[in-house]
C-alpha positions as CSV (number, residue, x, y, z in Angstrom):
1,X,13.4,25.4,16.2
2,X,15.4,23.6,13.6
3,X,13.2,20.2,14.1
4,X,9.9,22.2,13.8
5,X,11.3,23.8,10.3
6,X,12.1,19.8,9.4
7,X,8.8,18.9,9.9
8,X,7.2,21.9,8.1
9,X,9.3,21.3,5.1
10,X,8.6,17.4,4.9
11,X,4.9,18.2,5.3
12,X,4.9,20.6,2.3
13,X,7.0,17.9,0.2
14,X,4.4,15.3,1.0
15,X,1.5,17.7,0.2
16,X,3.2,18.9,-3.3
17,X,4.0,14.8,-4.1
18,X,0.6,14.2,-3.0
19,X,-1.2,17.0,-5.2
20,X,1.0,15.9,-8.3
21,X,-0.5,12.3,-7.5
22,X,-3.9,13.3,-7.5
23,X,-3.7,15.6,-10.4
24,X,-2.8,12.9,-12.6
25,X,-5.4,10.4,-11.5
26,X,-8.1,9.0,-13.6
27,X,-11.4,9.4,-11.4
28,X,-12.8,6.5,-13.5
29,X,-10.4,3.7,-13.3
30,X,-7.8,4.6,-10.2
31,X,-8.3,4.2,-6.5
32,X,-8.5,7.2,-4.8
33,X,-8.4,5.9,-1.2
34,X,-5.1,5.9,-0.2
35,X,-4.8,9.6,-1.3
36,X,-7.6,10.6,0.7
37,X,-6.1,8.4,3.7
38,X,-3.1,10.4,3.3
39,X,-4.6,14.1,3.2
40,X,-6.7,12.9,6.3
41,X,-3.3,11.9,8.2
42,X,-1.5,15.1,7.0
43,X,-4.0,17.4,8.2
44,X,-5.0,15.1,11.2
45,X,-8.7,14.8,10.3
46,X,-9.2,11.3,11.4
47,X,-11.5,10.3,8.8
48,X,-12.5,6.5,8.4
49,X,-13.4,6.4,4.8
50,X,-14.5,2.6,4.6
51,X,-17.2,3.8,7.2
52,X,-18.3,7.2,5.6
53,X,-18.4,5.0,2.1
54,X,-20.6,2.4,4.0
55,X,-22.8,5.0,5.6
56,X,-23.2,6.8,2.5
57,X,-24.3,3.8,0.9
58,X,-26.6,3.0,3.7
59,X,-24.7,-0.4,4.5
60,X,-23.1,-1.6,7.9
61,X,-19.7,-2.0,6.3
62,X,-17.6,-2.1,3.1
63,X,-17.6,-6.2,3.6
64,X,-21.3,-5.9,3.1
65,X,-20.8,-4.1,0.0
66,X,-18.3,-6.5,-1.3
67,X,-20.8,-9.6,-0.3
68,X,-23.6,-8.1,-2.0
69,X,-21.5,-7.2,-5.3
70,X,-20.4,-10.8,-5.4
71,X,-23.9,-12.1,-5.2
72,X,-24.8,-9.6,-7.8
73,X,-22.2,-11.0,-10.2
74,X,-23.2,-14.5,-9.5
75,X,-26.8,-13.7,-10.0
76,X,-26.1,-12.0,-13.5
77,X,-23.9,-15.0,-14.6
78,X,-26.5,-17.5,-14.1
79,X,-29.5,-15.4,-15.3
80,X,-29.4,-15.2,-19.1
81,X,-27.2,-15.7,-21.9
82,X,-26.6,-13.4,-25.0
83,X,-28.4,-15.9,-27.3
84,X,-31.3,-16.0,-24.8
85,X,-31.4,-12.0,-24.6
86,X,-31.3,-11.8,-28.4
87,X,-34.3,-14.4,-28.6
88,X,-36.3,-12.2,-26.1
89,X,-35.5,-9.1,-27.8
90,X,-36.3,-10.6,-31.3
91,X,-32.7,-9.9,-32.6
92,X,-31.2,-12.1,-35.2
């Protein structure tokens, strides 16, 4: 009985700490995946967040997202300068 009580108290503390951490997150800048993974572990949900996110976006994997993002960044950097954009928009 003592061992199960210790486990329950430990889980309560983990959940409390986790809820405090999550409540202070900035959803626009902070990474939430570690917290979600911790929730999944605590409640034995066995969720693969990388796989779920990739499926949601309709891609094969998170790596594909990262590759596409890098290609997009390279494309943007080589496309147009601010001066060219201003010229196109007739801004002086």
